[in-house]
C-alpha positions in Angstrom: 33.9 67.5 73.1 34.8 64.2 73.4 38.0 62.5 73.5 37.1 59.8 71.2 35.3 62.6 68.7 38.6 64.4 69.3 40.7 61.3 68.2 38.4 60.5 65.2 38.6 64.0 64.0 42.5 64.2 64.2 42.8 61.0 62.4 40.8 62.1 59.5 42.2 65.5 59.6 45.8 64.1 59.4 44.7 62.3 56.0 43.7 65.6 54.9 47.3 67.2 55.8 49.3 64.2 54.2 47.8 65.3 51.1 48.8 68.7 51.1 51.5 69.3 53.3 55.1 67.4 53.0 56.0 65.8 56.3 59.1 65.0 57.3 60.8 61.1 57.1 60.4 60.5 60.7 57.3 61.3 61.2 55.9 59.6 58.0 57.8 56.2 59.9 55.2 57.4 62.8 52.5 57.2 60.9 53.3 54.3 58.7 54.1 51.9 62.0 50.6 53.4 63.6 48.6 52.6 60.2 50.0 48.8 60.7 48.9 48.8 64.5 45.4 49.6 63.2 45.4 47.2 60.5 46.2 44.5 63.0 43.5 45.7 65.6 41.0 45.7 62.5 42.0 42.2 61.6 42.1 40.4 65.1 38.7 42.6 66.2 37.3 40.9 62.7 38.4 37.4 63.7 37.4 37.5 67.4 33.8 39.6 67.0 31.0 37.0 68.1 28.6 38.5 65.4 28.5 40.5 62.4 26.5 43.4 64.3 29.6 43.6 66.7 31.7 45.1 63.9 28.7 47.4 62.8 30.8 50.4 62.1 33.3 48.4 59.6 32.2 50.2 56.5 33.3 53.6 57.7 36.4 52.2 59.4 37.3 50.9 55.6 36.6 54.5 54.2 38.7 55.9 56.8 41.8 53.5 57.0 41.8 53.5 53.1 42.3 57.4 52.8 44.5 57.5 55.8 47.0 54.8 53.7 46.4 56.4 50.7 47.8 59.9 52.4 50.6 58.1 53.7 51.5 57.0 50.1 51.2 60.6 48.7 53.7 61.5 51.4 55.9 58.7 51.0 56.0 59.4 47.0 56.8 63.1 47.7 59.9 62.0 49.7 61.1 59.5 47.6 60.5 62.1 44.4 62.1 64.8 46.4 64.5 63.7 48.7 65.1 60.2 48.1 64.6 59.2 51.9 61.5 58.2 52.9 62.2 57.6 56.1 63.5 54.3 57.9 60.4 51.9 57.5 59.7 52.5 53.8 63.6 51.7 53.4 63.8 48.9 55.8 60.9 47.1 53.9 62.6 47.5 50.8 65.8 45.9 51.7 64.9 43.8 54.1 61.8 42.1 53.0 62.7 42.4 49.5 65.9 40.8 50.6 67.7 44.3 49.2 67.4 42.7 45.5 65.4 44.4 42.7 63.9 40.9 41.5 63.5 39.4 44.9 61.5 42.6 45.7 59.5 43.0 42.7 58.1 39.3 42.7 57.1 39.6 46.4 55.5 42.7 45.8 53.6 41.1 42.6 52.7 38.0 44.6 51.0 40.2 47.2 49.2 42.3 44.8 48.1 39.1 42.8 46.8 37.7 46.1 45.0 40.9 47.1 43.2 41.4 43.7 42.2 37.8 42.6 42.1 35.9 45.9 40.7 38.4 48.6 39.0 41.3 46.7 37.3 39.4 44.2 35.7 36.9 46.5 34.8 39.6 49.0 33.3 42.1 46.4 31.2 38.6 45.0 30.4 37.4 48.7 29.1 41.2 49.5 27.0 41.2 46.7 25.3 38.0 46.9 25.0 38.4 51.2 23.4 42.3 50.4 20.8 40.7 47.7 19.6 37.6 50.2 19.5 39.5 53.3 17.2 42.4 51.5 15.4 39.4 50.1 14.7 37.8 53.5 13.5 40.8 55.3 9.7 40.5 54.1 10.2 36.7 55.7 11.7 38.1 58.7 9.3 40.6 59.1 5.8 38.2 58.8 7.9 35.7 61.6 8.1 38.2 64.1 4.2 39.5 63.3 3.3 35.8 63.7 5.4 35.1 67.0 3.8 38.2 68.4 0.0 37.4 67.6 1.0 33.8 69.4 2.2 35.6 72.4 5.5 33.7 71.6 7.1 37.2 72.0 6.5 40.3 73.7 6.3 44.1 72.0 9.7 44.7 73.5 11.3 41.6 71.8 9.3 42.4 68.8 10.3 45.8 68.7 14.3 44.7 69.1 13.9 42.1 66.6 12.8 44.4 63.5 15.9 46.7 65.0 18.0 43.7 64.2 16.5 43.0 61.0 16.9 46.7 59.6 20.9 47.2 60.8 21.8 43.5 59.3 20.1 44.9 56.0 22.2 48.5 56.4 25.5 46.8 57.2 25.1 44.4 54.3 24.1 46.9 52.1 27.0 49.2 52.7 29.2 46.2 53.0 28.7 45.8 49.5 29.5 49.3 48.4 32.6 49.4 50.8 34.3 46.6 48.9 34.7 49.1 46.2 37.0 50.9 48.4 39.3 48.0 49.2 39.6 46.9 45.1 40.1 50.9 44.4 42.9 50.8 47.2 44.9 48.1 45.6 44.4 49.4 42.2 45.6 53.1 43.4 48.7 51.4 45.0 49.8 49.7 41.9 49.4 53.1 40.1 51.1 54.8 42.5 53.9 52.2 42.6 54.3 52.4 38.8 54.2 56.5 39.2 57.2 56.1 42.0 59.2 54.1 39.6 59.0 56.1 36.4 59.1 59.5 38.3 62.1 58.0 40.4 63.9 57.3 37.7 63.6 60.2 35.4 64.3 62.6 38.9 67.4 60.5 39.4 68.6 60.9 35.4 67.4 64.7 35.2 68.0 66.3 38.8 70.7 64.2 40.1 72.8 63.2 37.2 72.6 59.6 37.7 72.9 57.0 35.1 69.7 55.0 34.5 70.8 51.7 35.9 71.6 53.8 39.1 68.3 55.6 39.1 66.8 52.2 38.6 68.5 49.8 41.8 67.9 53.3 43.9 64.6 54.2 43.1 63.1 50.6 43.0 64.5 49.5 45.8 62.3 52.3 47.6 59.5 51.9 45.5 59.2 48.5 46.1 59.3 49.3 49.9 56.8 51.8 49.7 54.6 49.6 47.8 54.9 46.4 50.6 54.3 49.4 53.4 51.0 50.6 51.7 50.1 46.9 50.4 50.7 44.9 53.6 48.0 46.8 55.2 45.5 46.9 52.8 46.0 43.1 52.5 45.3 43.1 56.4 42.4 45.2 56.2 40.7 43.3 52.7 41.3 40.1 54.8 39.2 41.4 57.5 36.8 42.8 55.0 36.3 39.0 53.6 36.2 38.0 57.3 33.0 40.6 58.0 30.9 40.2 54.6 29.2 37.5 56.6 28.8 39.1 59.7 26.0 44.9 61.2 24.9 48.6 63.7 24.4 49.5 67.1 22.7 52.7 68.4 25.8 54.6 69.6 28.1 57.4 67.9 30.2 56.3 65.7 33.1 57.5 67.3 31.8 55.4 70.2 31.7 52.6 68.0 35.0 53.0 66.6 37.3 53.2 69.6 34.8 50.8 71.6 34.6 48.3 69.1 38.8 48.3 68.7 39.7 48.7 72.0 36.7 46.7 73.8 39.0 43.2 73.9 41.7 43.2 76.2 43.3 40.1 74.7 43.5 41.4 71.3 45.2 44.4 72.1 48.2 42.2 73.7 48.6 40.1 70.7 48.8 43.4 68.8 51.1 44.6 71.3 53.4 41.5 71.5 53.5 41.7 67.2 54.7 45.2 67.4 57.6 44.7 69.8 58.5 41.7 68.1 58.8 43.8 64.5 60.4 46.5 66.5 63.1 44.2 68.2 63.7 41.2 65.5 63.7 43.4 62.6 65.6 46.3 61.3 62.4 48.8 61.5 62.6 51.6 63.9 62.8 49.8 67.3 61.7 52.7 69.6 59.1 53.5 67.2 57.4 49.9 67.1 58.6 49.1 70.8 56.5 52.3 72.1 53.4 51.3 70.0 53.7 47.9 71.4 53.8 49.2 74.8 50.9 51.5 74.3 49.0 48.6 73.2 49.9 46.3 76.2 49.4 48.9 78.7 45.7 49.9 76.8 45.4 45.9 77.0 46.0 46.0 80.6 43.4 48.5 81.3 40.5 47.4 79.2 41.3 43.7 80.7 41.0 45.2 84.2 37.8 46.8 83.3 36.4 43.6 82.2 37.3 41.8 85.3 35.4 44.5 87.1 32.4 44.3 84.8 32.6 40.5 84.9 32.6 40.7 89.0 29.6 43.1 88.9 27.6 41.0 86.6 28.4 37.9 88.6 27.1 39.8 91.6 24.0 41.2 89.8 23.3 37.5 88.5 23.4 36.2 92.3 21.2 38.8 93.4 18.8 38.3 90.9 18.9 34.7 92.1 18.3 35.6 95.7 15.4 37.5 94.8 13.9 34.9 92.5 14.4 32.4 95.7 12.7 34.6 98.2 9.5 34.9 96.1 6.7 32.8 97.7 5.4 31.3 94.2 9.2 29.9 93.8 8.2 27.1 96.5 6.2 25.4 94.1 9.4 24.4 92.3 10.5 22.6 95.1 7.2 20.1 95.1 8.3 18.6 92.1 9.7 14.9 92.2 11.6 13.2 89.5 10.0 9.7 88.4 13.1 7.9 88.6 16.6 8.9 90.1 19.7 7.3 90.4 21.7 8.3 93.3 25.6 7.3 93.6 28.4 8.0 95.6 31.6 9.8 94.5 33.6 6.5 93.8 31.3 5.8 90.7 31.3 9.4 89.2 33.9 8.2 86.7 31.5 5.7 85.5 29.0 8.6 84.9 31.5 11.1 83.6 31.9 11.3 79.8 35.4 12.9 80.2 36.7 10.1 82.3 35.5 7.5 79.8 32.6 6.4 81.5 29.5 5.4 79.3 26.6 4.9 82.5 24.8 7.9 80.5 25.0 6.0 77.2 23.6 2.9 79.2 20.9 5.1 80.4 19.7 6.1 76.9 19.9 2.1 75.9 17.4 1.3 78.8 14.9 3.3 77.5 15.1 2.3 74.2 15.1 -1.5 75.4 12.0 -0.5 77.5 10.2 1.2 74.9 10.7 -1.6 72.8 10.1 -4.6 74.7 7.0 -3.0 76.6 5.8 -0.3 74.3 5.9 2.7 76.8 8.2 5.3 77.5 10.0 5.3 80.3 10.5 8.9 81.8 13.8 11.0 82.0 16.2 9.0 84.6 18.1 11.7 86.7 21.3 11.1 87.6 23.2 13.0 90.1 26.2 12.1 92.6 25.5 12.3 96.5 28.3 12.5 98.8 26.3 11.5 102.1 26.3 7.5 100.3 29.3 5.7 100.6 31.7 6.1 97.6 30.8 2.8 95.6 27.3 2.6 97.0 24.1 3.7 94.8 20.1 4.2 95.4 17.5 3.7 93.1 14.3 5.9 93.7 10.8 6.1 92.3 9.1 9.5 92.7 11.5 10.6 95.3 11.5 7.2 97.6 14.1 4.5 97.5 13.0 1.2 96.4 16.4 -0.1 95.9 20.2 -0.1 96.3 23.0 -1.8 95.6 27.3 -1.4 95.9 30.2 -2.0 93.5 33.8 -2.3 93.4 35.2 0.0 91.3 37.6 -1.5 88.7 36.8 -5.0 89.3 34.2 -7.8 87.8 31.0 -9.6 89.1 31.5 -13.0 88.4 28.6 -15.3 89.0 28.5 -19.4 88.7 25.7 -20.2 86.5 25.4 -23.6 88.6 27.4 -25.8 86.8 30.6 -24.7 87.3 32.6 -26.8 89.9 35.7 -24.8 90.3 35.7 -22.0 92.8 37.8 -19.1 92.0 39.1 -16.4 94.9 37.1 -13.1 95.4 35.2 -11.1 97.2 31.8 -12.7 98.2 28.8 -10.4 97.4 25.3 -11.0 95.8 24.5 -9.7 92.6 21.8 -6.6 93.2 19.2 -7.5 90.3 18.1 -11.1 91.3 20.2 -11.4 95.0 22.3 -14.2 93.2 25.3 -15.1 95.1 28.8 -13.7 93.0 32.1 -13.2 93.5 34.1 -9.7 92.9 37.4 -10.7 90.9 39.9 -8.2 89.9 40.8 -7.3 85.9 43.7 -10.4 86.5 41.2 -13.1 87.2 38.9 -12.1 84.9 40.0 -14.2 81.7 40.4 -17.5 83.9 36.8 -16.8 85.2 35.2 -16.8 81.6 37.2 -19.6 80.7 35.9 -22.1 83.4 32.2 -20.8 82.4 31.3 -17.9 85.0 29.4 -15.3 83.8 31.4 -11.9 84.5 30.1 -8.6 84.1 31.5 -5.3 84.9 30.6 -2.2 87.3 28.5 -0.1 84.7 26.7 -3.5 83.4 26.0 -4.2 86.9 24.3 -0.7 87.7 22.4 -0.9 84.1 20.7 -4.3 84.6 19.9 -3.2 88.2 18.2 0.0 87.1 16.4 -2.1 84.4 14.6 -4.7 86.4 13.5 -1.9 88.9 12.1 0.2 86.0 10.2 -3.1 84.7 9.0 -3.8 88.6 7.7 0.0 88.5 6.8 0.7 85.0 3.1 0.5 85.8 3.0 3.2 88.3 5.2 5.2 86.1 2.6 5.5 83.2 1.0 8.9 83.9 -2.1 10.3 82.3 -0.2 12.5 79.8 2.0 9.9 78.9 -1.4 7.6 78.2 -2.3 11.2 76.1 0.8 11.0 74.0 0.5 7.3 73.4 -3.3 8.4 72.1 -2.2 11.2 70.3 0.4 9.0 68.0 -2.2 6.3 67.4 -4.7 9.0 66.1 -2.1 10.0 63.7 -2.7 6.4 61.8 -5.9 5.6 63.6 -8.4 8.4 63.7 -11.3 6.4 63.8 -10.7 3.9 66.7 -9.6 7.0 68.7 -12.5 9.1 67.8 -15.2 6.3 68.7 -13.3 5.4 71.9 -12.4 8.4 73.7 -14.4 10.2 75.0 -17.6 8.3 74.0 -16.8 5.4 75.5 -14.3 5.6 78.2 -11.7 8.3 79.4 -8.1 8.8 79.5 -8.0 7.6 83.1 -9.9 4.6 82.2 -7.4 3.7 79.0 -4.5 4.6 82.0 -5.9 1.9 84.3 -6.2 -1.1 81.6 -2.7 -0.2 80.3 -1.2 0.0 83.8 -2.8 -3.9 84.6 -1.1 -4.8 81.5 2.4 -3.5 82.2 2.0 -4.6 85.7 2.3 -8.2 84.4 4.9 -7.4 81.9 2.2 -7.6 79.1 3.8 -5.2 76.0 1.2 -2.4 74.9 2.9 -1.7 71.8 0.3 -3.1 70.1 -2.2 0.0 70.7 -4.2 -0.4 67.9 -5.8 -4.1 68.9 -6.0 -2.5 72.7 -8.1 0.3 71.9 -10.3 -1.8 69.3 -11.0 -4.6 72.1 -11.9 -1.8 74.6 -13.9 -0.2 72.0 -15.7 -3.4 71.4 -16.5 -4.3 75.0 -16.6 -0.6 76.7 -20.4 -0.4 75.5 -21.0 -3.3 78.0 -19.0 -2.8 81.0 -16.7 -0.1 82.2 -15.0 -2.2 85.0 -11.3 -1.5 84.0 -10.1 -5.0 85.3 -12.5 -6.7 83.0 -11.9 -4.9 79.8 -8.2 -5.8 81.1 -9.0 -9.8 80.6 -10.9 -8.9 77.4 -7.7 -6.7 76.1 -5.7 -9.7 77.2 -7.3 -12.3 75.2 -7.2 -10.1 71.9 -3.4 -10.4 72.7 -2.8 -13.9 72.8 -0.2 -14.2 70.2 1.9 -11.4 72.6 1.6 -13.8 75.5 2.0 -16.6 74.1 5.2 -15.6 72.9 6.3 -14.1 75.7 6.0 -17.3 78.1 5.5 -20.4 75.7 8.6 -21.6 73.6 7.3 -22.6 70.2 7.5 -26.3 69.0 7.9 -27.3 72.5 5.5 -28.9 75.8 5.4 -26.2 78.5 5.3 -27.4 82.0 2.5 -25.6 83.9 -0.1 -26.0 87.2 -3.5 -25.7 86.9 -6.0 -24.8 89.2 -8.9 -27.3 90.7 -12.4 -26.3 89.1 -13.3 -26.5 93.1 -11.2 -23.8 94.1 -12.1 -21.8 90.7 -15.7 -22.2 91.9 -14.9 -21.3 95.5 -12.9 -18.1 94.5 -16.0 -17.2 91.9 -18.5 -17.3 95.2 -16.4 -15.1 97.4 -16.2 -12.2 95.0 -18.0 -9.2 96.0 -18.9 -6.9 93.6 -19.0 -3.1 94.9 -18.9 0.5 93.1 -15.4 0.7 94.0 -14.6 -3.0 92.3 -14.5 -6.2 93.2 -12.9 -8.3 96.0 -12.5 -11.6 97.3 -14.3 -12.5 101.0 -12.3 -16.0 101.3 -11.9 -16.6 104.8 -8.0 -16.3 106.0 -7.6 -20.0 106.7 -9.2 -21.2 103.5 -6.7 -18.7 101.4 -3.5 -19.5 103.5 -4.8 -23.9 102.7 -4.6 -22.5 98.7 -1.8 -20.8 99.1 0.2 -23.4 100.6 -0.7 -25.9 97.8 0.2 -23.4 95.3 3.7 -23.0 96.5 3.8 -27.1 96.4 3.0 -27.0 93.2 5.5 -24.6 91.9 8.1 -25.7 93.4 8.0 -28.7 91.6 8.2 -26.5 88.2 11.3 -24.7 90.2 12.8 -27.9 90.8 12.1 -28.6 86.8 14.0 -25.4 86.3 10.8 -24.1 84.5 8.8 -20.8 84.9 6.3 -20.6 87.6 2.9 -20.5 85.2 -0.4 -21.1 86.9 -3.5 -21.9 84.3 -6.8 -20.9 85.2 -10.2 -20.4 83.5 -10.8 -16.9 82.2 -13.4 -15.8 84.6 -10.9 -16.8 87.8 -8.0 -15.2 86.5 -7.6 -11.8 87.6 -9.3 -12.7 91.1 -6.6 -15.6 91.2 -3.7 -13.1 90.1 -4.6 -10.6 92.8 -4.8 -13.0 95.6 -1.5 -15.2 94.6 0.6 -11.8 94.0 0.8 -11.3 97.5 2.4 -14.1 98.3 4.6 -14.8 95.1 6.2 -12.0 93.6 7.2 -13.9 90.3 4.0 -15.8 89.8 2.5 -15.9 86.2 -1.2 -16.4 85.9 -2.8 -17.4 82.7 -6.1 -17.7 81.2 -6.8 -20.7 78.5 -8.1 -17.8 76.3 -4.8 -16.4 76.3 -2.9 -19.5 74.9 -2.4 -19.9 71.0 -3.8 -22.9 69.5 -0.5 -23.6 68.4 0.8 -24.4 71.9 1.3 -27.6 73.8 1.3 -27.4 77.8 1.4 -30.3 80.3 -0.1 -30.1 83.3 2.4 -31.3 86.1 0.3 -30.7 89.2 -2.9 -29.2 90.2 -4.0 -26.5 93.0 -6.4 -28.1 95.7 -7.1 -27.4 98.9 
């Protein structure tokens, strides 16, 4: 026979023996202390169990503790009526807890009964009934969900078996708890009846057997009765509280004794708390110090042993986990995981970590989320997840931005400093560390917190370090957003449009064009900063012209003309005359004559010296616009626009080339020069 089986057997046998055989008051003290200790263990286990099935044997625990507590009630009643000496614990509870006063003790006892009957027992009983009913009603739906997951391949046969088993265990637990709550209610009722019997029987025994006056008998036996009632009702109250905690939390495939002992003594911290509680009660109250002290020390020793086993298991688990990871790494197929490349990465030195650490008040992560929202609203495309990571190889205040694993830009900030930039009209200078703004390479100065207010009052534009990084990252994303748009992203955009405009999608894809061709058109638009939010108009325009040509560059021009309001609102202010540069018709004709069409697309065959002369003229005219503080906009005829744009973009990064057909009718233009050569 196993030790746990023997321990449970002795526990139940002792309860039966106490009903029959009178026990001395000293042994009763020990049993009452043991009963209180078990009540604390059950309470703390109920509190700290992670799920309902962690206390699967709770209904049986409830039955065992109830019968044991009632047997102690019977034994204490026998001692009260026969000898008038039920032991130190009962006497101490009657005198110390009740204040050695009949009225005070009676009031405390009644309060405990009211709390247990009306608050805990009634609520636990009702919750158990409702939980059991709902658990049983939900079983068919849960079984169907498991079958559906199994049929779709979401779970394996083994997982399905485990889930079905857990459903059955939960239904069994809640069904048992529905009946077990009756034990708690009956126990409280029995305790009340036993208390009345003790009081009445004690008075009768005192008057008839000990020749005491009624007042003396009442005073003597009332205190003992209240002590006996408190000794039984306090553990009963703890068990009732545990029941209330667990009625919403049930069984494992183990022997009952293993469940009871394993679940009660599986948490070292719980046993430490119980041991400390028992020691405090034994030392600071009139309760028998030796009994409570021994039990307190025993619980602490058992807790230490349990804690040691937990540590060994934790180390073993960690070693097993590391071995599993090592095995996974050694598998040949895991090399493929190293091939993935993050679309966008922001790496920074350790000095910038506080800006990204939420626990240190950093808001860089929130700013990254806002960047993705801003780009989505501005350009109509979803920015991929931006990966943030620290890199100890960088300088403490340095950061770099990578696109598809390749560094495209970098910057450096001074932590706890602000960057002040002169907008051009501030004459008074401020002292600081000269630098350049990383996004637009404008001259700037690093200043301290104490200089910030003065710099702002003078008219300087002052920004903090997180804003500098966020702005830089935003500009890099805008510059590379076209290459970040993948076919999968395009397919997701198509699916979104299909939900509300299925006709145009079904007409366009795949009958007229494929996803790859749609991707190239959208990339062409994003490359020049044109928003693709109006996908319905874009798709309808492609559908209108895809029958005549599948050249994505030409389709892009048709789409741009359909989006002329979007383009005009981006580059031209309403009710204002916009200064632009035009292209000489002779140059336009020369460009068109040099276009060569191939299967791979069109390209220009202009001589290098001609290209150089044309670009020199473009530079001269754009300088006029720059001196006026205007945007570098060149207006061309529709047929020339895309070829001239390809030619000029290699020389001028920020040049804006727009055709006449992309200008809204209410826009007023003024030519300040013409490109000639």
